[in-house]
C-alpha positions in Angstrom: 115.9 50.4 30.5 112.6 50.3 31.4 113.5 48.1 34.9 116.5 50.9 35.5 113.8 54.0 35.2 111.6 52.0 37.4 113.7 51.3 40.0 115.5 55.1 39.7 111.2 56.3 40.3 111.1 53.8 43.3 114.8 54.6 45.0 112.9 58.7 44.9 110.2 58.0 46.0 111.5 56.1 49.1 113.8 58.7 49.6 111.1 61.3 49.2 109.1 59.3 51.7 112.4 58.9 54.3 112.7 62.4 54.4 109.1 63.5 54.9 109.2 61.1 57.9 112.3 62.7 59.2 111.1 66.0 58.9 107.2 66.6 60.0 105.7 69.2 58.3 105.0 71.8 61.4 101.7 72.9 61.5 100.0 75.9 62.9 97.9 75.9 66.1 95.1 78.6 65.0 93.2 77.9 68.5 96.6 79.5 70.5 96.8 82.5 68.0 94.2 83.7 69.8 95.7 84.0 73.1 98.6 86.1 72.2 99.5 89.6 73.4 101.2 92.7 71.9 103.9 92.1 74.3 104.1 88.4 72.9 104.7 89.8 69.7 107.3 92.5 70.8 109.1 89.4 72.7 109.2 87.2 70.0 110.9 89.8 67.4 113.4 90.5 70.3 114.7 87.5 70.7 114.0 86.8 66.7 116.3 89.7 65.6 119.4 88.1 67.7 119.4 85.6 65.6 122.7 84.8 63.5 121.9 85.8 59.8 119.5 88.9 60.9 121.2 92.3 59.6 122.5 95.4 61.6 120.0 97.4 59.6 117.2 95.4 60.3 118.2 95.0 64.3 118.1 98.7 64.5 115.0 99.3 62.8 113.5 96.6 64.8 114.9 98.2 68.1 113.5 101.7 66.9 109.9 100.3 66.2 109.7 98.5 70.1 110.6 101.7 71.9 107.1 103.2 69.8 105.2 100.4 72.1 106.5 100.7 75.0 103.5 101.7 76.6 102.4 99.3 79.9 98.6 99.6 78.6 99.0 97.8 75.4 101.0 95.0 76.6 98.0 92.7 77.6 96.0 93.7 73.8 94.9 90.5 72.1 96.5 90.7 68.4 93.8 89.5 66.7 91.2 91.9 68.2 93.4 94.9 67.8 90.4 97.7 66.2 88.1 95.5 66.9 87.9 96.7 70.7 84.6 99.1 72.3 85.4 101.1 74.6 82.7 102.0 77.3 81.8 105.2 78.7 83.6 104.8 82.0 86.2 103.9 80.7 86.2 106.9 78.3 85.7 109.2 81.1 88.3 107.8 83.2 90.8 108.6 80.8 91.7 105.1 80.5 92.0 104.4 76.8 94.1 101.9 76.0 93.8 101.6 72.3 96.5 102.2 69.8 97.1 105.5 68.8 98.6 106.2 64.9 101.9 106.1 65.6 101.6 103.0 67.7 99.3 101.1 65.0 101.7 102.6 62.0 105.0 100.9 64.4 103.2 97.6 64.8 102.5 96.8 61.3 106.1 98.1 60.2 107.3 96.2 63.0 105.3 92.6 61.7 106.4 93.3 57.9 110.3 93.6 59.1 109.6 90.4 61.0 108.2 88.8 57.9 111.0 90.3 55.4 114.0 90.3 57.4 113.4 87.9 60.6 111.9 84.8 59.2 114.6 83.6 56.8 117.3 84.0 58.9 115.4 82.2 62.1 114.2 78.9 59.6 118.2 78.8 58.6 119.6 79.2 62.3 117.2 77.5 64.3 115.2 75.0 62.0 111.3 75.1 60.6 109.6 74.1 64.1 111.5 76.8 66.4 111.0 79.3 63.6 106.9 78.4 63.6 107.1 78.6 67.5 109.0 81.8 67.8 106.8 83.8 64.8 103.2 82.6 66.4 102.9 86.1 67.6 103.3 87.3 64.1 101.0 85.0 62.7 98.6 85.6 65.3 98.6 89.5 63.8 98.6 88.3 60.5 95.6 86.2 60.9 93.6 88.0 62.7 94.3 91.0 60.2 92.8 88.7 57.3 89.9 87.8 59.3 89.1 91.4 60.2 89.7 92.0 56.4 87.5 89.3 55.2 84.9 90.6 57.7 85.0 94.1 56.9 84.3 93.2 53.2 81.6 90.9 53.4 80.0 94.0 55.4 81.0 96.1 52.6 79.2 93.9 50.3 75.6 93.7 52.1 75.6 97.5 52.4 75.9 97.7 49.0 73.0 94.7 48.1 70.6 96.8 50.6 71.5 99.7 48.7 71.2 99.0 45.5 70.5 95.0 45.3 66.8 93.3 44.4 65.1 94.6 47.2 66.3 97.9 47.5 64.0 101.3 46.6 63.8 101.8 42.9 65.1 105.4 41.9 63.6 107.4 38.8 66.3 109.3 36.8 66.5 112.4 38.6 67.1 110.7 41.5 70.1 108.7 39.6 71.5 112.4 38.6 71.3 113.7 41.9 72.5 111.2 43.6 75.5 110.9 40.9 76.6 114.8 41.6 75.7 114.6 45.4 78.7 112.0 45.5 81.0 115.2 46.4 79.0 116.5 49.2 80.0 114.5 52.5 77.8 112.0 53.4 76.8 111.0 50.3 79.7 110.1 49.1 81.5 106.9 49.0 83.1 106.3 52.2 87.1 106.3 52.9 86.9 102.3 53.7 85.2 102.6 49.7 81.6 101.3 51.5 78.5 103.1 50.3 77.1 106.4 51.6 74.7 105.7 54.0 72.3 108.6 52.6 70.9 109.3 49.1 68.5 112.0 47.9 65.0 111.5 47.2 63.3 113.4 44.4 59.9 112.2 43.3 56.8 112.7 41.1 54.6 110.2 43.4 50.6 110.0 41.9 50.2 106.6 44.5 49.6 108.7 47.7 46.1 108.2 49.2 44.3 111.2 51.1 42.9 110.2 54.1 39.2 111.4 54.8 37.9 114.1 56.9 34.8 115.1 58.1 33.1 111.7 57.1 34.7 112.3 53.8 35.9 109.7 51.2 39.5 108.7 50.5 41.3 110.1 47.3 43.9 109.5 45.3 46.8 112.7 45.6 49.5 113.1 43.7 52.6 115.0 45.4 56.1 115.5 44.4 58.6 114.3 47.0 62.0 116.1 48.2 64.2 114.4 51.1 66.9 112.0 52.3 66.8 108.2 52.5 69.2 106.6 55.3 69.8 103.1 55.2 70.4 101.4 57.8 73.2 98.6 57.6 72.3 96.9 61.1 72.5 93.0 60.5 68.8 90.9 59.7 67.8 94.5 59.1 66.4 94.8 55.1 64.7 92.6 53.0 62.8 89.6 53.7 64.5 88.5 56.9 64.1 92.1 58.2 60.3 92.4 57.5 58.2 95.5 58.4 59.5 95.9 61.7 63.3 95.8 60.3 63.5 97.9 57.0 66.8 98.6 55.2 66.0 102.3 55.2 64.2 105.2 56.8 63.4 108.6 54.9 61.9 112.2 55.6 61.3 115.4 53.3 58.7 117.9 52.3 55.7 117.3 50.0 54.3 119.6 47.7 50.7 118.9 46.4 48.4 120.8 43.9 45.2 122.9 45.3 43.0 119.5 44.5 43.1 116.0 45.4 43.3 113.4 42.8 45.9 110.7 40.5 48.1 112.4 38.4 48.0 116.1 38.9 50.4 118.8 39.0 51.5 119.4 42.8 52.2 123.2 41.4 48.8 123.6 40.1 46.4 126.1 41.9 47.3 127.5 44.9 49.6 124.6 46.0 49.8 122.7 49.8 52.8 121.9 51.5 53.5 119.3 54.3 56.0 116.8 55.1 56.4 113.1 55.3 58.3 110.3 57.0 59.4 106.6 56.0 59.8 103.4 57.5 60.9 101.5 54.8 58.5 101.3 51.8 55.6 102.7 54.1 55.3 106.8 54.5 52.9 108.8 56.6 52.7 112.4 55.2 50.9 115.6 56.1 49.3 118.3 53.7 48.4 122.0 55.0 46.8 124.6 53.5 43.1 125.1 53.3 42.3 121.4 52.2 44.8 119.8 54.6 45.0 115.9 54.7 46.6 113.5 56.4 48.5 111.2 53.0 49.9 107.5 53.1 51.6 105.2 50.2 54.2 102.7 50.0 57.0 103.0 48.0 56.7 102.2 44.4 57.4 102.8 40.8 54.5 102.3 38.4 56.8 103.3 35.0 60.2 102.1 35.6 63.1 105.3 35.7 60.0 107.8 35.7 57.6 107.6 38.6 
């Protein structure tokens, strides 16, 4: 009995190996995908729609979509570069803008969806797998490029979130957390349509670590100020963190300052005749100026002495 079972398994394995040998797996040439254009995609789907087994409804929908993609300027556009091409000033000024319109982009997306759902299976059945791979290569190029762009965009969003909320991001006090939560209803401060973080955030801090530079031979004093302003994050690659260093910080900031009548650490910014001014920041480094009878130039570095407080 055991011998028969082993014999049956051996026969089955031999049959499977013969089948694989007779019908080798057809692999997609990813290097060739970069050469296909919108015109190639239209041509391949036009041939595919004429195959037996394709429904009349799919043919009619295909024809309608192709008629929306007849503009000559887009025929030579590389499929893998759609949505990523840069239009320079001269091109824009001469009105030779070849990017897809919203209608054309929607038609192209739908055309690819129909090719996947309505055309690929009939081609496999009518012409075989090898012919199907060859004919549908432009469709695969479009999908390959779209997946690549989606991955890059996802990585970009993650990098932005890390820059804004990661270990190298500036710390926020409780008031700033609350204010930025409320500010999400304001354009520029809320998460963008692609779910990436907003570039701007609110600054509202009590900062006892400013240093007032001496004037007229005086001495250096500590200064306590209240800050109100905006921080803008820089999304450029190789900026921010240890990689960017001092010269390429992950954010800049600007706003107004309020200081008390006299310099001093942990003083109230509104004690006596308050002095007002402004500040700018390049990463963690900040420079400010306060006017009034005791005008001073101030410098500091972004730091939080007590978590969630100042």
